[in-house]
N, C-alpha and C positions, 0 to 999 in steps of 0.2 A: 465072684465080684465082677462088674462088668467095667473093664478099664476105658471109661467114657468120660471125656472132659464135661464136668458138670454144667459148664456154660451152655452147651448145647442141650443138655437134658433139660436144664432149667427153662431156656427159651422155648423148647417144643411143649414142655409142661405148662408154661404160661400160655402158650397159644391154645392148647387143649382146654385149659381152665376158661379162657375167654370164650372159647366157642361154646362150652357148656353153660356159661352164664348168659351168653346171647342167644343161645338156641341156634337157629338157621338164619338169623336175621341178615347176616352177610352173604346168605347163597342164594342163587336164582329162584330157587324153589322154596323160598322160605314160607310160602303161605301153605304149602301141603307137606312140610317136613317136620317131624318131631325128633328124629334121632337117625343117625346114619354115620358114614364114614367118608373121608376125602383122602384120596391117594395122589401123592406127587411122585414122579420118577424123573430124576435128572441125570443125565449122562456126565461122567466125570473124566478128566484127563488125569494123569499120574499126579500131578502137583497138587490138583483139587482133592484127590483121594487122600492125600498125605494130610492136607488142611483139615479134612473131616476127622481124622483120627488123632493128631496132635494136639495137644492142650497147650494154649499160650496164656501164661498167667495175665491177669488184668494189669493194665499200666502201672497203677500204684504200686504193685507187688513185683513188677518186673526186675529190679535191681536186687531185692531180697531174695527172689526166688533164684536169680542167678547165682547169688553168693552161697545158698544152701546147696544147691546142685554142684557147685565147686567142691564144697566140703564133703558132700556125700560120695562123690565121684573119687575124691582123694582118699577118704577114709571109710570106716565101716559105716558111720551114720552122721547125720547133722540134726542138730537141736534148735528149736525154735520156740519162744514163749510168747503168747498173745491171749488176751480175751477177746479179740476181734476175729474175723474171718482168716484163716491161715493162709499163706501165699500159694501153697501147692497142694492140690487136692489128692486124696487117697486113690490108689489104683488107677494113675493116669500116665499118658505117654508123652513124653517131651523130647525135645531136640536140645542138645547142649554140647558146645564146641564141635558141631559136625556130626555127631554120634547121637543115637536115639536110646532112650532109657525107659523103663517102667519104674514109676515112683510108688512107694509104699508109705504110708503114714500111719504112727500109732501114737497113742497118748501116754507118755512117760510119767507125768504126774499132773495133778489138779489141785488149784487151791482157790480159796474164795477171796475177792477183793471187793472193796466198796466203791462204788463209781457214783459220779454225778451225771444227771440227766441233762445234756446240753441239747439246746433248742436253738434253732436258727430260723427266723422268718424274713421274707422279704415280700414287699407289695410296692411296686412301681408308683401307684396312685396315691400312696399314702406317704405323708411327710411328717418328720418329727415335729413336735409342739416348738414353738419359738423360744422356749426356755429349756428346751432339751439339750444336753449335751452330747454331742456325737465324737466320739474317740476313735481316731485311726487304729487299726490292729495293731500296728506297728508300736504303738505306745503302751500295750498291754504287758504283763509279766509273761515271761516265755512260757510258763505252764497254761496260760490262758489262751496264748497264740496257738500252742500245739492242740489244745482242746478244740478251738475253733476249726483249725485245718483239718483235724482228724474227722469232724463231723460235716464240714463243708463239701457239697457233693460236686467236686471239681470235675471229675471225669464225665459225669453226666452233663453238667453245663456245658463243657467243651464240646461234647458230640452233639447235643441237641440245640444249643444257644441258651441264652439267658432268658427265662420266661418273665411273664409280667408279674407273677407272684408264686411264692412256693413256701412250703414249711417242711423242714427236716429236723431230725434229732436223733439222739443216741446216747449210750452210756459212756463215761470217759472217766479213766482212774487217774486222779491227780497224783503226783509223787508226794510222798509223805513230808509233811512241812513245807510245800511249794507255796510261794506267795501267789495271791490270786485277788484280781480286781472284780471278777464275775462272780465268785461265790458270795453269797449274802448280799448281792446288790440288787436282787431282782432282776428287771429287764434293763439292758443297756443298749444304745444305740452304736454300731461298730462300722466304721468306715473301711471298705476293703476292696480293692480292684475296681474302684470308681462306682461302687454301690453301697447303699446303707442298709443295714440288716439289725433286726431286733434280736439280741443274743440273751440267753438266760443260762445260768448254772444250777439248776433247781434241785430237786430231790434227791435223796441218795438211794441206791438200790445195790443189792449184791450181784456180782457177777462172777462166773468161774473163768480162771485164768488156767489154760493149758499149757503144757510143755510137750511139743510134738517132737517125736523122733522120726526122721526121714532116712529111708534107705533106697538106693537105686540098684537096678540090674540093667546091664547093657543088652538091648534086644538086637541092636544092628549098629555097626560101625560106620555105615555111610547111607546115602539116600537109595542107592541101588538095593542095599541089604535090607533096608526099612520097606520098600516097596515089596519085596518077596516076602516078609514077615507079614505085612497087611494082607497081601492076597491069600496066604496061607491061614491066617488067624481069623480074618473077618469076612473076605469075600464068599459069598455063598453061591453057587452055581444054580442057576435056573433055566437051563436050556431044555430041561425035560418036563416044563409046565404041561398040563393037559390043555387042550385046545381052548376052553371055555375061560379058564385062569389066563392063558396066554393072550388071550384077545383083550382082556381088561389091562393087563401088564402093558402090552404093546401101546395101547391107546393112551396110557397115562405117559407113555414117554413123549408123547406130542401135545397133551393137554392135561390139566388137573382134572380127575375123575371123582365125582361125588354122587353117592346114592343114598336114599333114605332106606331105613329099615321098613320091611324085610328086604335085604339084599338079593339082588339076582344070583343066581347059582354060581356064575363064575366068579363074581366079587366075593361072596361069602367064602367060597374055597380059598381063594387068594388070600384073604384076611386070615384064614385059619392056617394055611400054609406059612404065612410070614410069622404068626405068633408062635408057630411050633418050632421056629429056628431057635436053637439053645441060647440063653440069655447072655452068656459069654461071648457071642458072636455079635451082638448088637453093638451099634456105634453112638446110640443116643436114646432118647425116649422114643419108642416105636420107630426106630430108625435103623436101617440095615444097608451094607453094601452087598450088592449082588452083580453076578456076570450073566450076561445072557447075549448069544450071538457074537460072541468075540468082543464085547463091550461092557465097560463097568458102569454101574449106576448107584446113585443113591436113593434109596426108597423111604418116603415120609408117610406114615399112615396116622390120620388124627380121627378121633371118634367125637362126635358132637350129640348132645342131647338138648332140647329145649328146657 
C-alpha cells in the first residue's frame, strides 16, 4: 500500500473528478479538446519535500491523534473507537515528538449502533416566523449540544468564511437514555455564534462503529534522518530521460503543460514512464517526487475527459 496522506490523494482525486465533469472548459484549448493530460512540475526545498510526505491530522483530530501517537509510541498499540472518520489514516507518515513514524491501522472489532440524522440549515435571507422560538445552543441538553457541534462544519466555515446559505447533516449516536430537546421536536431554530440555524434530529439509521488498533514504527529519529528516508523511499531519479520526454518535463518546470489526445510522442512516453513507477513510491494520486539535474521536484499528472 502507498504510505500517502489521504488528504492529498483526495484533493487530487477531486481535481481529477472535477476536470472529468467539466471536460476541458477550464483549458485554453477547450473548443478542440475532449481528452488529455495536464502536467505540473514544482521544484521543492527539503522542507517542502517533507511537507509533501508527512500527514497532518485535520485540526479537529489533532489532540486525539497526538494522544494516540503517545500511547502507540509508549506501548504496543493504541485503541480508538468511533463511527466517524478516524483521526489517523492507515499507512501514513507522521512526525511526533521530533521523530518520524509510519502509522498502521487495523479494525479490532465492529458493532452496529443506531444514529439520528442531524440536519443543520442556514439561510441569511430567511428569518424565523414572528411566533417561532429561537433557542440558544447553550440552553439545550448536553447530548443535543454535542450532536450540533459534531455536525456543524466549523473547520470549513473557519477556512472559507460563513456563506449566505448552506445545508449539512450526518448521523449522530446519542448516548443511551440521554435527555434531548431536538429528538421528536421536528425543526427547531438554534442560535449559535451570532447566527440562527434550523436544526432537526430526524430519522434513525444504522451505523457501524469501529474500534481501531494503531501501531507505529519509527522510520527516522530526526529531520535529517527522515530526509534520507524520503530520498531513498520516494525520490525517483529522472536524469536519464530520453530527449523527447526530457523536453516535456523541463518545459513543465517552467509552466503547466497540457495536451489533448492523441498526445505527442514525448508526452505520451513521459506519462507511461511516470505510471510505470512502482505504486509504493507514489506520494499521492498520480503524484511523485523525482530528482533531475540535482534538483528535487513534485510531479502532478491529471487526466481529463469531456
